[in-house]
C-alpha positions in Angstrom: 0.4 -0.3 -0.2 1.1 3.4 -0.6 2.2 5.5 2.0 0.7 8.8 2.4 2.6 11.9 4.0 1.1 15.6 5.5 3.9 18.1 3.4 2.0 21.4 4.4 -1.0 22.9 7.0 -2.9 25.9 6.6 -6.3 27.1 9.1 -8.4 30.0 9.3 -10.7 29.8 12.6 -11.9 31.5 15.4 -8.5 31.2 17.6 -6.3 32.6 15.2 -6.3 33.2 10.8 -3.5 30.1 10.0 -1.7 27.6 11.8 0.6 28.8 13.8 -1.3 31.3 15.3 -3.8 28.7 15.9 -1.9 26.2 17.5 -0.5 28.7 19.9 -3.8 29.4 20.6 -5.3 25.8 21.7 -1.7 24.6 23.6 -1.8 28.1 25.7 -5.9 27.4 26.4 -7.5 30.2 24.0 -10.9 30.1 23.9 -12.0 32.4 20.8 -15.3 32.1 21.5 -17.5 35.8 21.8 -20.3 37.9 21.5 -22.0 37.5 17.7 -20.8 40.4 15.2 -20.9 38.8 12.1 -25.4 39.7 12.4 -27.2 41.6 14.1 -28.1 39.2 17.4 -29.8 41.2 20.2 -33.2 39.3 19.7 -31.6 36.0 19.8 -31.7 32.8 22.4 -28.2 32.5 21.7 -26.0 35.6 21.2 -22.4 34.1 20.9 -20.6 32.2 18.8 -16.4 31.4 17.8 -16.3 33.7 14.9 -13.4 34.2 12.7 -11.6 37.7 13.6 -9.8 40.6 11.6 -10.0 38.2 8.1 -9.0 39.9 5.2 -9.4 37.6 2.6 -7.2 39.7 -0.2 -4.2 38.8 1.3 -4.7 35.5 -0.2 -7.4 36.5 -2.7 -7.6 39.0 -6.1 -10.5 41.3 -4.6 -12.1 40.8 -7.7 -12.6 36.9 -7.2 -13.4 37.4 -3.4 -16.3 39.1 -4.2 -18.0 35.9 -6.0 -17.1 33.9 -3.3 -19.6 33.4 0.1 -17.7 33.1 3.4 -17.1 29.7 3.9 -15.4 29.7 0.4 -12.9 32.7 0.9 -12.2 30.2 4.5 -11.0 27.8 2.2 -9.2 29.4 -0.3 -7.1 31.4 2.7 -6.6 28.0 4.1 -5.5 26.1 1.2 -3.0 29.2 0.2 -1.4 28.9 2.8 -1.0 24.8 3.3 0.2 25.4 -0.3 2.8 27.7 0.4 3.7 26.0 3.5 4.2 22.9 1.6 7.0 24.9 -1.0 4.1 24.2 -4.0 2.4 26.7 -6.0 0.1 28.2 -8.7 3.2 27.6 -11.0 4.3 24.6 -10.1 0.5 22.9 -11.0 0.8 24.3 -14.4 2.5 21.3 -15.4 2.0 18.0 -14.8 1.8 17.9 -11.1 -1.7 19.9 -11.8 -3.5 17.2 -13.4 -2.3 15.0 -10.1 -3.3 17.0 -8.0 -7.1 16.9 -6.3 -8.9 18.6 -3.9 -11.4 17.1 -1.5 -13.3 20.1 0.8 -15.7 18.8 3.4 -18.5 21.3 3.7 -21.5 20.8 6.1 -23.3 23.0 5.2 -22.1 26.2 2.2 -23.4 29.0 1.9 -25.5 30.0 4.2 -25.6 33.7 4.3 -25.7 33.6 0.2 -28.9 31.9 1.2 -30.6 34.2 3.3 -29.9 37.3 1.4 -30.9 35.9 -1.9 -34.3 34.0 -0.5 -34.6 38.0 0.6 -34.5 39.1 -2.3 -37.0 36.8 -3.8 -39.5 37.0 -1.3 -39.5 41.1 -1.2 -38.8 41.5 -4.7 -40.2 38.7 -6.7 -38.3 35.8 -8.5 -36.0 38.3 -11.2 -34.6 39.8 -8.2 -32.6 37.0 -7.0 -28.8 38.2 -7.6 -28.0 35.5 -10.5 -24.4 34.1 -8.7 -27.1 32.9 -5.9 -26.0 29.6 -6.8 -22.7 29.8 -7.5 -21.6 30.8 -4.2 -24.0 28.7 -2.0 -23.2 25.3 -3.1 -21.0 23.4 -1.2 -18.7 22.1 -4.0 -17.9 26.0 -4.7 -14.7 25.5 -2.4 -13.3 22.9 -4.0 -14.3 24.8 -6.8 -12.9 27.4 -6.3 -9.9 26.3 -4.8 -9.2 24.7 -7.8 -9.2 27.2 -10.5 -7.1 29.9 -8.2 -4.2 27.1 -8.4 -4.9 25.7 -11.6 -5.2 22.2 -10.0 -6.9 19.9 -12.6 -7.5 16.2 -11.0 -10.7 15.5 -9.0 -11.8 18.2 -7.0 -15.2 17.7 -4.9 -16.9 18.0 -1.9 -18.3 15.6 0.7 -21.3 16.4 3.0 -21.2 13.7 6.0 -22.4 17.1 8.6 -20.1 17.5 11.3 -17.4 14.1 10.0 -17.2 16.0 6.8 -13.6 17.3 7.0 -12.6 14.0 8.7 -14.7 12.2 5.6 -12.4 14.6 3.3 -9.7 13.8 4.1 -10.3 10.3 4.4 -11.1 10.2 1.0 -8.5 11.6 -0.2 -6.2 9.1 1.9 -7.7 6.6 -0.5 -7.8 8.4 -3.9 -3.7 9.0 -3.1 -3.3 5.1 -2.1 -4.9 4.6 -5.1 -2.6 6.1 -7.2 -4.9 7.6 -9.3 -3.6 10.9 -7.9 -0.1 12.1 -6.3 -0.8 15.2 -4.0 -4.4 16.5 -2.6 -5.4 19.9 -1.0 -8.0 18.1 1.4 -9.9 20.0 4.4 -13.1 22.0 5.4 -14.6 25.0 5.7 -17.5 26.7 6.6 -19.2 29.5 8.1 -22.8 28.9 9.3 -22.4 31.9 11.8 -25.1 33.5 10.7 -29.0 34.9 11.8 -30.7 31.6 10.1 -27.8 29.3 10.9 -28.2 30.0 14.8 -31.8 30.1 14.6 -31.8 26.8 13.1 -29.7 25.0 15.8 -30.7 27.1 18.4 -34.3 25.5 18.3 -32.9 22.3 18.0 -32.3 22.7 21.5 -28.3 22.0 20.7 -26.4 25.3 21.4 -25.4 26.9 24.8 -27.6 29.4 26.0 -27.4 30.4 29.3 -23.6 32.0 28.8 -23.8 35.0 26.2 -22.6 36.7 29.1 -19.9 35.0 29.9 -19.0 33.7 26.4 -15.4 32.1 26.9 -16.8 29.8 29.5 -19.5 28.3 27.2 -17.8 25.7 25.7 -17.0 23.1 28.1 -17.3 19.3 27.0 -17.2 16.5 29.3 -17.7 19.3 32.4 -21.0 18.7 34.4 -22.4 22.0 33.9 -22.1 22.0 30.0 -25.0 22.9 28.3 -24.9 22.0 24.6 -22.1 23.3 21.6 -21.2 26.4 20.2 -21.3 27.4 16.8 -18.1 28.0 15.2 -16.5 28.7 11.9 -13.5 28.7 9.9 -11.3 25.6 7.9 -8.3 24.1 7.7 -6.2 22.4 4.9 -4.2 19.7 4.7 -1.7 19.0 1.7 -1.3 15.3 1.3 1.4 13.8 -1.1 2.2 10.3 -2.0 5.5 9.0 0.3 7.4 9.0 -3.0 6.3 12.3 -4.5 7.1 14.1 -1.6 10.8 12.5 -1.0 11.8 13.3 -4.3 10.7 17.1 -4.6 12.7 17.1 -0.9 9.5 17.6 0.9 9.6 18.5 4.8 7.0 16.0 6.2 4.9 17.1 9.3 3.7 13.1 10.1 2.3 10.1 8.0 -1.3 9.9 7.3 -1.5 6.1 8.6 -5.7 5.3 8.5 -9.2 5.8 8.3 -12.4 4.6 9.9 -15.8 5.1 9.1 -19.0 3.9 9.8 -23.1 4.6 10.1 -24.7 4.0 14.0 -28.3 3.8 11.6 -29.8 4.9 15.0 -31.4 8.8 15.0 -31.0 11.8 13.3 -29.3 13.9 15.3 -28.1 12.0 18.4 -25.1 9.6 18.7 -26.0 5.7 20.3 -25.8 6.4 23.6 -23.8 3.0 23.9 -21.0 4.5 21.0 -21.5 1.0 18.9 -20.7 2.9 15.8 -17.8 5.7 16.4 -15.9 2.8 18.3 -16.6 0.2 14.8 -15.1 3.9 13.0 -11.9 3.9 15.7 -11.2 0.3 15.5 -11.7 0.2 11.1 -9.0 3.1 11.1 -7.2 1.0 13.3 -6.9 -1.5 11.1 -6.5 0.1 8.3 -3.3 1.8 10.1 -2.0 -1.9 10.9 -1.5 -0.4 14.6 -2.9 -1.9 17.9 -4.4 0.4 20.3 -1.8 0.5 22.4 0.3 2.8 20.1 -2.0 5.2 20.0 -0.9 8.4 22.5 -3.7 11.0 21.9 -7.1 11.2 21.2 -8.7 14.3 19.8 -12.6 14.2 21.1 -15.6 15.4 19.0 -16.1 16.6 22.6 -19.0 18.8 21.7 -20.2 19.9 25.1 -23.5 19.4 24.8 -25.5 16.6 27.2 -25.5 13.5 24.8 -22.3 13.5 22.8 -19.8 13.3 25.5 -20.9 10.7 27.3 -21.6 8.1 24.4 -18.5 9.6 22.9 -16.6 8.6 25.8 -18.0 4.8 26.0 -17.2 4.0 22.5 -13.3 5.2 23.3 -13.7 2.6 26.3 -15.2 0.0 23.5 -12.6 0.8 20.7 -9.2 1.3 23.0 -10.4 -1.0 26.1 -8.6 -0.5 29.2 -6.2 1.6 27.0 -9.0 4.3 27.0 -7.2 5.2 30.7 -4.1 5.7 29.6 -4.7 7.8 26.8 -4.5 11.7 26.7 -7.8 13.3 25.4 -9.1 16.5 24.4 -11.6 18.8 22.8 -10.3 21.5 21.4 -13.7 22.6 20.2 -13.8 23.8 24.0 -11.5 27.1 22.0 -12.8 27.1 18.6 -16.7 26.3 19.3 -18.2 23.2 16.9 -16.9 24.5 12.9 -19.1 22.1 11.7 -18.0 21.1 8.5 -14.6 22.2 9.5 -14.2 20.8 12.5 -12.7 17.6 11.6 -9.8 19.3 9.6 -8.9 22.0 11.8 -8.7 18.7 14.7 -6.5 16.5 11.8 -4.8 19.5 11.9 -3.8 20.0 15.6 -3.3 16.2 15.7 -0.1 17.2 13.5 0.8 19.0 15.6 0.7 17.2 18.1 3.1 15.2 17.0 5.3 17.8 15.2 5.6 20.1 18.7 5.2 17.0 21.4 2.9 19.0 23.4 -0.7 18.3 23.9 -3.6 20.5 24.2 -5.8 21.1 27.0 -10.1 20.7 27.4 -11.0 24.1 28.6 -13.7 24.7 30.8 -13.4 21.3 32.4 -13.9 22.2 36.3 -16.1 19.0 36.8 -15.9 15.7 35.1 -19.6 14.5 34.4 -18.9 11.8 36.8 -22.5 10.7 36.9 -23.0 10.1 33.1 -19.3 7.9 32.8 -16.8 10.6 31.9 -13.9 9.4 34.0 -10.9 9.5 30.9 -8.3 11.3 30.9 -9.4 14.7 29.1 -6.8 17.0 29.6 -8.5 19.3 32.2 -7.4 23.2 31.4 -3.8 22.9 31.3 -2.1 21.7 28.2 1.3 18.7 28.9 4.6 18.1 27.3 4.1 14.9 25.9 5.9 12.9 23.0 3.6 11.9 20.3 4.0 9.4 18.1 0.7 8.2 17.3 -3.0 10.3 17.2 -6.6 9.5 16.5 -9.1 12.3 15.6 -13.0 11.5 15.6 -15.6 13.5 14.4 -19.3 12.3 14.7 -22.2 14.1 12.5 -25.9 14.1 12.5 -26.9 11.2 9.9 -25.0 8.9 12.3 -22.3 9.6 10.1 -18.7 8.5 12.6 -15.3 9.3 10.6 -12.0 8.9 13.1 -7.6 9.9 11.2 -4.6 8.2 12.2 -1.8 10.0 12.3 1.6 9.0 13.3 5.4 9.8 13.5 6.7 9.7 10.5 9.6 7.1 10.2 11.7 6.4 6.5 
């Protein structure tokens, strides 16, 4: 089987507008949660989110082109530009045969919510002829990978994966399989989302999935595995990993962050919005990823949890980890960086995968902040690295994502060895 490595990273998140800023932020326990500024939320029950701050897409994209992009696509374009540069690649290098052998795969859970709101408003206010002409090209999920492929002249397969909150993770898994199969040599892979809009907050709020009691203290709102957690906090952003077939990376002298060792997926077949309480589906995804990576459960040092901070998810995921890892679950270091970024939906899995890669590179495990009293009553009794990160060598790291519809995805990275 072909080996696949990570040669570039890029990110735009509520904690920072680059991979380095994001990594430094989560390591220090910095919260990116604050009062919503994307729209006037005065009359909303939920008034906080993890917004990307001080973002200027024109640092990476021509302003004329940027005007044709929805917010989620702008995040994807910026993160891609940073990752491509980090990998020592460029549009000019993609102009040749490399562009034919490079793919672009993004996980997008929703797409251009703000475009949908604006265009529907025009439709209801002024009639069918007043819908903005670029409404559809801007709001559909595939426009993120489509625009990235056009920006950098990437001519291999370009597609969007939509498996709700597992989208980013599943996009990475799809990219891994395509490189292993020999269809492509390189893939710009990740996730992007921008659902912090009036409609987005309203729709998730009526589902009773969002925390609504922390409007006056937003940095304390996301508290995975804590007894006083209430719900998740909406986030936004993008992360991109440059994935590359090992021999191809070595031939061009690329730096290698880590090896992408395995991917596993499953479906709960249980409920539209809730994970199976016994964690059986997620456990199957972990076991599938371990088998794909050809490693024992005891090999994994760190697990970046889906950890949404909802009453239902956290106990179910804890049980999922116990089922998959057995006794080793109590030796694992586990953290939910959503405690700092919020839940970035389709981008979450990619952001958390990139964080896993950084734990291997830097030998540091970020904390789960706001974990003041673990929910022992519901079985949350593992080591979630509460409040302060840990300096520790990480040879192997895994990340799990669970999506509405029962979609489960898990990726495993390990320290690269020649």
